[in-house]
LOSE-24837 format. One line per field, with one value per residue (C-alpha): residue in three letters; x, y, z. Coordinates in steps of 0.001 Angstrom, whole numbers, plus 500000, padded with zeros to 6 digits. Example, Ala and Ser with C-alpha at 12.3 -4.5 7.8 and 13.67 -1.06 7.14 Angstrom:
# LOSE-24837
residuo <- (ALA, SER) $
x <- (512300, 513670) $
y <- (495500, 498940) $
z <- (507800, 507140) $
//
This chain:
# LOSE-24837
residuo <- (UNK, UNK, UNK, UNK, UNK, UNK, UNK, UNK, UNK, UNK, UNK, UNK, UNK, UNK, UNK, UNK, UNK, UNK, UNK, UNK, UNK, UNK, UNK, UNK, UNK, UNK, UNK, UNK, UNK, UNK, UNK, UNK, UNK, UNK, UNK, UNK, UNK, UNK, UNK, UNK, UNK, UNK, UNK, UNK, UNK, UNK, UNK, UNK, UNK, UNK, UNK, UNK, UNK, UNK, UNK, UNK, UNK, UNK, UNK, UNK, UNK, UNK, UNK, UNK, UNK, UNK, UNK, UNK, UNK, UNK, UNK, UNK, UNK, UNK, UNK, UNK, UNK, UNK, UNK, UNK, UNK, UNK, UNK, UNK, UNK, UNK, UNK, UNK, UNK, UNK, UNK, UNK, UNK, UNK, UNK, UNK, UNK, UNK, UNK, UNK, UNK, UNK, UNK, UNK, UNK, UNK, UNK, UNK, UNK, UNK, UNK, UNK, UNK, UNK, UNK, UNK, UNK, UNK, UNK, UNK, UNK, UNK, UNK, UNK, UNK, UNK, UNK, UNK, UNK, UNK, UNK, UNK, UNK, UNK, UNK, UNK, UNK, UNK, UNK, UNK, UNK, UNK, UNK, UNK, UNK, UNK, UNK, UNK, UNK, UNK, UNK, UNK, UNK, UNK, UNK, UNK, UNK, UNK, UNK, UNK, UNK, UNK, UNK, UNK, UNK, UNK, UNK, UNK, UNK, UNK, UNK, UNK, UNK, UNK, UNK, UNK, UNK, UNK, UNK, UNK, UNK, UNK, UNK, UNK, UNK, UNK, UNK, UNK, UNK, UNK, UNK, UNK, UNK, UNK, UNK, UNK, UNK, UNK, UNK, UNK, UNK, UNK, UNK, UNK, UNK, UNK, UNK, UNK, UNK, UNK, UNK, UNK, UNK, UNK, UNK, UNK, UNK, UNK, UNK, UNK, UNK, UNK, UNK, UNK, UNK, UNK, UNK, UNK, UNK, UNK, UNK, UNK, UNK, UNK, UNK, UNK, UNK, UNK, UNK, UNK, UNK, UNK, UNK, UNK, UNK, UNK, UNK, UNK, UNK, UNK, UNK, UNK, UNK, UNK, UNK, UNK, UNK, UNK, UNK, UNK, UNK, UNK, UNK, UNK, UNK, UNK, UNK, UNK, UNK, UNK, UNK, UNK, UNK, UNK, UNK, UNK, UNK, UNK, UNK, UNK, UNK, UNK, UNK, UNK, UNK, UNK, UNK, UNK, UNK, UNK, UNK, UNK, UNK, UNK, UNK, UNK, UNK, UNK, UNK, UNK, UNK, UNK, UNK, UNK, UNK, UNK, UNK, UNK, UNK, UNK, UNK, UNK, UNK, UNK, UNK, UNK, UNK, UNK, UNK, UNK, UNK, UNK, UNK, UNK, UNK, UNK, UNK, UNK, UNK, UNK, UNK, UNK, UNK, UNK, UNK, UNK, UNK, UNK, UNK, UNK) $
x <- (365350, 365824, 362642, 362475, 363043, 366100, 367342, 366984, 368727, 371801, 371880, 375021, 373844, 374862, 372963, 372945, 370292, 370504, 370810, 373315, 371117, 368034, 369726, 370115, 368634, 365920, 368460, 370941, 368242, 366879, 370399, 371125, 367700, 368303, 371721, 370063, 366841, 365046, 366714, 365005, 361451, 362692, 361445, 363917, 361248, 361251, 357430, 357025, 359758, 357780, 354798, 357092, 358127, 354545, 354644, 351641, 353296, 356701, 356960, 356351, 358976, 361543, 360609, 361093, 364270, 365846, 364977, 367011, 369845, 369857, 370838, 374213, 376207, 379872, 382356, 381884, 378156, 379061, 381472, 378992, 376197, 378379, 379786, 376324, 374902, 377711, 376990, 373330, 374133, 376728, 374225, 372077, 374960, 375620, 379106, 379252, 377154, 377117, 375882, 374194, 375592, 374546, 377607, 375984, 373408, 376129, 378617, 375995, 375183, 378756, 380792, 383838, 384021, 387496, 386398, 383206, 385105, 387728, 384976, 383220, 386540, 387714, 384362, 384586, 387963, 386780, 383688, 385888, 388036, 385146, 382470, 384131, 381878, 383093, 381507, 381602, 380057, 377619, 377712, 374167, 372736, 369673, 367414, 365216, 368227, 368721, 371794, 373819, 373677, 374772, 377723, 378795, 378323, 380483, 383122, 383326, 383438, 386243, 388308, 388093, 387733, 387580, 388971, 385587, 383788, 382666, 379479, 377442, 373701, 370604, 367911, 365111, 361777, 361322, 358227, 359358, 363006, 363654, 366645, 368117, 369230, 371809, 373500, 376615, 377369, 376938, 379063, 381914, 381517, 381529, 384551, 386342, 385546, 382473, 379520, 376028, 373221, 370355, 366958, 364229, 360706, 359871, 357062, 356980, 356386, 358674, 359942, 362012, 363766, 364365, 365853, 368121, 369358, 369695, 370739, 372600, 374105, 372506, 374168, 371637, 368256, 367269, 363725, 362539, 359191, 357278, 359197, 356381, 354118, 356244, 356769, 359460, 361380, 361069, 362595, 365411, 366264, 366080, 368243, 370954, 370606, 370609, 370337, 367076, 367331, 363904, 362812, 359227, 358356, 359802, 357467, 354448, 355567, 356129, 352788, 354476, 352540, 349171, 350038, 352447, 349960, 349990, 353783, 355161, 358057, 356575, 356082, 359711, 361000, 358737, 360078, 363616, 365049, 368132, 366161, 367916, 366252, 367200, 366033, 366374, 365804, 365141, 364513, 362384, 360249, 360137, 361985, 365326, 367025, 366010, 362396, 362609, 363767, 360773, 358466, 360046, 359551, 355834, 355284, 357211, 356268, 360020, 361792, 365476, 366657, 364739, 366000, 369571, 369051, 368038, 371131, 373278, 371599, 372822, 376360, 376088, 374688, 377258, 380423, 382634, 385638, 385230, 387219, 385109, 381914, 383008, 383904, 380540, 378545, 380383, 379534, 375841, 375922, 377643, 375078, 372195, 373677, 373787, 370759, 368411) $
y <- (692800, 690913, 689299, 685551, 684226, 686463, 685413, 681729, 682237, 683701, 681462, 679254, 675635, 672009, 669318, 665826, 663906, 664354, 661593, 661630, 660535, 662073, 665467, 665357, 668608, 668449, 669879, 667066, 664357, 665654, 665773, 662199, 661000, 662558, 660881, 657495, 658132, 654935, 653009, 654663, 655494, 658821, 661674, 664262, 666988, 669112, 669350, 665619, 665110, 667088, 664788, 661746, 662869, 662721, 659755, 657568, 656150, 655184, 652052, 654129, 656640, 653818, 652626, 656104, 656680, 653501, 654542, 657714, 655651, 653786, 657020, 657083, 654766, 655758, 657588, 660815, 660748, 660167, 663126, 665451, 664536, 664968, 668322, 669648, 668548, 670469, 673549, 673576, 673058, 675834, 678187, 677739, 678664, 675053, 674899, 671147, 668205, 664491, 663048, 659641, 657535, 654025, 652556, 649128, 650516, 651858, 649008, 646414, 648513, 648158, 651009, 649453, 650327, 651925, 654140, 655111, 656087, 657954, 659979, 661048, 661867, 664008, 665816, 666299, 668000, 670146, 671155, 672445, 674381, 675684, 676335, 676228, 673306, 670355, 667049, 663755, 660388, 658011, 654687, 653414, 649883, 649807, 647797, 646505, 644609, 642640, 641102, 640721, 644517, 644884, 642568, 644457, 647904, 646911, 645425, 648604, 650766, 648827, 647934, 651258, 653455, 656800, 659684, 661378, 658307, 658782, 656769, 653690, 653803, 651867, 653271, 652134, 650758, 649870, 647723, 644118, 645058, 644509, 646378, 643577, 641446, 644117, 644082, 642082, 644597, 647603, 645908, 645531, 649059, 650537, 648442, 650012, 653495, 654363, 656047, 654489, 656474, 654186, 655343, 654290, 655267, 656947, 654676, 652255, 652617, 653340, 649747, 650291, 653172, 651049, 648372, 650928, 652055, 648671, 646486, 648886, 651267, 654285, 657588, 659568, 658537, 659143, 660579, 658962, 660747, 657849, 658504, 660965, 657950, 656581, 658726, 656374, 656620, 660413, 660524, 658159, 660211, 663520, 662378, 661091, 663956, 661567, 663616, 663360, 663984, 665478, 666064, 667446, 667811, 664373, 662797, 664367, 663596, 659904, 659799, 658951, 661941, 663071, 666781, 669272, 670393, 666834, 666561, 665598, 668086, 670331, 667326, 666252, 669749, 670137, 666834, 668242, 666102, 667187, 667996, 668879, 670072, 668392, 668027, 664263, 664133, 667812, 668043, 664883, 666400, 669899, 671426, 672820, 672989, 676658, 675630, 673078, 675774, 677873, 674891, 674435, 678136, 677817, 674567, 675762, 679430, 680084, 683313, 683955, 682841, 679552, 678844, 679621, 677138, 674455, 675250, 674905, 671549, 670251, 671332, 669557, 666353, 666285, 664203, 667246, 667542, 669915, 672772, 672804, 672568, 675593, 677499, 676957, 677543, 680849, 681794, 681062, 683179, 686053, 685928, 685946, 688974, 690946, 689665, 688511) $
z <- (379669, 376390, 375010, 375647, 372087, 371734, 375170, 374249, 370902, 372595, 375674, 375797, 375847, 376225, 374269, 375798, 373848, 370103, 367527, 364686, 361770, 363390, 363167, 359395, 358088, 355396, 352958, 353666, 353667, 350344, 348883, 349960, 348770, 345352, 345227, 345857, 343895, 342910, 345738, 348691, 349799, 351213, 348990, 347703, 347505, 350711, 350900, 350416, 353008, 355595, 355024, 355182, 358685, 360020, 362401, 363237, 366354, 367735, 365581, 362446, 363590, 363860, 360361, 358890, 360897, 359522, 355974, 356558, 358039, 354710, 352960, 354739, 352499, 352642, 354896, 352927, 353788, 357453, 357477, 355767, 358152, 361250, 360156, 359251, 362615, 364308, 362182, 363245, 366929, 366919, 365267, 368394, 370729, 371754, 373243, 373864, 372652, 373339, 370055, 370087, 367257, 366204, 364458, 364090, 361650, 359349, 359647, 358741, 355658, 354454, 355967, 357699, 361391, 361160, 358246, 360065, 363216, 361200, 359479, 362691, 364366, 361466, 361433, 365221, 364929, 362026, 363999, 366808, 364348, 362231, 364863, 368280, 369197, 371294, 370244, 372095, 371171, 372809, 370954, 371038, 370750, 368452, 370745, 367932, 366513, 369732, 371313, 368077, 367752, 371377, 370760, 367639, 369177, 372136, 369824, 367757, 370880, 372516, 369431, 367610, 370727, 368883, 370891, 371249, 372619, 376229, 376751, 375892, 375243, 374276, 371997, 369723, 370912, 374567, 374189, 373772, 374382, 378114, 379526, 381738, 378764, 377894, 381286, 380240, 377480, 379740, 382399, 379912, 378549, 382047, 383019, 380040, 381341, 379274, 380982, 380933, 379257, 378152, 376954, 379388, 380356, 377053, 375834, 378782, 382513, 385459, 385712, 382574, 384340, 387438, 385168, 383494, 386906, 388586, 385642, 383341, 385905, 384206, 385096, 383043, 381673, 378054, 378239, 381487, 381426, 382989, 386229, 386954, 387612, 390486, 393630, 394946, 391677, 391670, 395147, 394102, 391003, 392872, 395793, 393459, 390965, 388023, 384836, 382900, 379158, 378430, 374813, 374936, 371239, 370461, 373026, 371322, 367764, 368568, 370436, 373751, 375146, 373772, 373647, 375168, 377812, 379201, 379229, 382680, 382512, 385260, 387556, 387092, 387835, 390874, 392226, 392181, 389385, 387441, 384284, 381031, 377811, 374541, 370931, 370141, 366344, 365642, 361857, 361919, 364675, 363190, 366129, 367295, 370671, 370853, 370205, 373031, 375458, 374367, 375023, 378458, 379205, 378445, 380341, 383396, 383306, 383262, 382428, 381715, 385160, 384957, 381445, 382463, 385307, 382807, 380744, 383886, 384616, 381262, 382122, 385489, 383941, 381136, 381149, 380712, 382983, 385968, 384431, 381266, 383307, 385303, 382133, 380404, 383608, 384067, 380479, 381150, 384305, 382512, 379712, 382194, 383975, 380731, 378776, 381550) $
//
């Protein structure tokens, strides 16, 4: 049997909860910071950058995250970031990824929406050619920017409608940003054929998840770890097999969970939820998708078969068409048969 780190490294994967700017590698962040030196608080020195990415709490994480967003100032920056994210995902044997993108943050900083969408689409096609990686987009409302951001995100999604766009999301802080106010925007996005994937239950309680389900028509839940506090909600999520996008290290780094040993991942799995493992903002949190699978293996006491099951869950919860789901699931099974 292959040792576990080697097994994880070669396991074909699907990534469902990873943020565009949050996936900028230290090398790319440092390069962009150097390009904009004197006009950004983001340090260009890699060691200083590691210290800059030490977060006091979720609010501080958002502050730092937005300072990195500020480094993306033209379509060329957008293309470079997107292509580099794809390179890193492909290196970890990711076959398909749904990348969460916040166009509002870039458009309000001066990048025209058509140019932004053209850049991510060109990078998506190049990623497929260069790395064999399929990328799709979730256009995400930054909750801290309120209803004007929701209006603009919906406008960009529906007017530009890039080919890779498949879903509509809601991120940012949950505290003080109630989910129900965004219902009209999700209603319109869903009516236009986009899938609903809001963040909920990361730093707030189970009611936020209920609101995401009942008000926003959530088909998957971003994070959703507070579901562990509500037996009725656990039953609801398990019966309907609603995908849960779990990002363990992220929850510790943003102080949503005190430490990994207290993470509710085992409780969610024991309750029969459709749990997927994801990386969220990997360089900012000092992790990778492979690292997150290793964390899951430790928390769940899982070996190759259990990890392959988590990889299959991500295929099931994805918005891939049935034929592609079958293809990647078969690849996972074949890998397990040889390497497990």
